[in-house]
Steps between C-alpha positions, in 0.01 A plus 500: 500500500279225637500661847411839351210348308367323808526812720317717249233249398655444159570183310860383467624400155799272457726525196735205466633589153536834323323342205183484713498875568244581228257241637542636852428855382190369321383343828565822691302702244214250521497526882498880490202495266293295745553694824286714725633755745336538839553776756499474878371793704479419874236663721774599745844593380781291644807623680834511318641152463174330605415184304151375425411167343281503191323224309357524151228253404283471190184306432598395149599141422827412326685829555833568668521772763843640580533782747706630784418343834556815704531877478758706684422860586765754415684679774435874503736714298548243221 
């Protein structure tokens, strides 16, 4: 799950005991309530399978930015 979170720009949550599940869900709900969604529309469309690096920066102190570090263009027919 950690790898999936890192590839998608998410935050991994670790649950060491089932008793901590409620607290973890509370943290997830809090995270979801403090998110923004950004879109990426390139000037030139990429070819299928092409990868482009992306960087997201903000000019706000004391915030965490989590995002993907690249986009992959879909191959035609998918």
